[in-house]
C-alpha angles and dihedrals in degrees: 000000000000106000145032094263092055091050092048091050091052091049090052090051096046096046090057093044092050097039096244128157111205118213119191124189114225091249091066121103118276092246088060095046088056093063096041125106090212134016131186143077120350102254094042089054091052090054090049090052091052090058099052126089095224114119092210129055126191114201113203097196135061135317102266089053092054089047090054090052089052092048092054095038107031092161093061128083105243122199126192109216095224121024093214096050102115133151122246091210095048090049094051095080128033137185093266095053095049093042088058091050097046096085089057090053101036092137093050131094108231110225115194124197109230086245091086135099122269089243092056092047089061092072098039126095102219138003126220139190123216090256097046101037098095095048094045095049089050090053097048111111093226130074093208113081131175105199118199147226107343111062091185095056087042091053090050090051091047090054090052094045104039092161090071127080099231120185119198133199126210106268143099148120108322091203097057092035091058092066108109136201086247088062089053093048091049093049092049091049092050094044110028116200094008115135119246117222115193141178117242088237085079117096119273093252088059097046089049089062095047128102093211133019121196151122120286092267092046091052090051092047091050091053091046096053100035120101089219117110099207134048139177108220118212102192138065112335093240091071093063088048094050092047091050090055091048095045110029090169091062129065126229122192126191115241089216133007087220093070094105122128106210092193092056091047092055092082113083131186088254089056088056090047092051092047094054088048089056093245104102148039127044129276112235112228123185126176118244093251092055091048092049096046097040091050091058094071091045091051089050089052090055092048095049094043091059100045 
């Protein structure tokens, strides 16, 4: 094999031969998305994996995403494409830290962003995604909410649901949180009149300046359906790239050149190739108790999101 197309063709052959479903988070490189069976946000990918007949699932993303796949599909063999692909946000708070805080917030419902470890999910009441957080918090039969770990997403939810008493801890995505108002001013000066689409993991002073706030998939859907021809994208740089491929007649500008997730970029096409050959990645193993207890807050998310 001498080029990307040859490697991709071999991956396509091997995944069928070895009964592997490939999931690729939207922040992965375009060459990886092209060989995936499903692409998108982390939780949506986990749901897709649950519905396939494949016995093996390869998650091209980060560790908490692969853990979520295993929680929803414990009978499947789940592989993380790169063993060192973690998540700074998910690693900020662990089960021990929140266990110590629970007595202080005994009257609070603990709401965990899906970007958390499987172990931490076991002691939380309900899980949320960035797109479902507002609706789920509204539907919780308790006015007292402890929202973890992302204080920026939590602040966005609190602004949308002012009737709730929402407590936040200091945590979040360092990549999105690093976007500054100066970045916004610079982007507006370079691209006057162009709408700014941002992820709610950005700080409140950034979302207040945005024209649209939404999850990665919601940002992409907005750009797809809008009649506008130009957009400033306030999430990981790969999204502007993917949209540019999909809509060559539109223009997509990054809100900040610093919006690069190093953990997501760890996975290469050759990592995927080695994984489908059975020579790479890391199998995700969770004990039955962790799977059972972590799934409770995911089940509660599903229940509350459909009320």
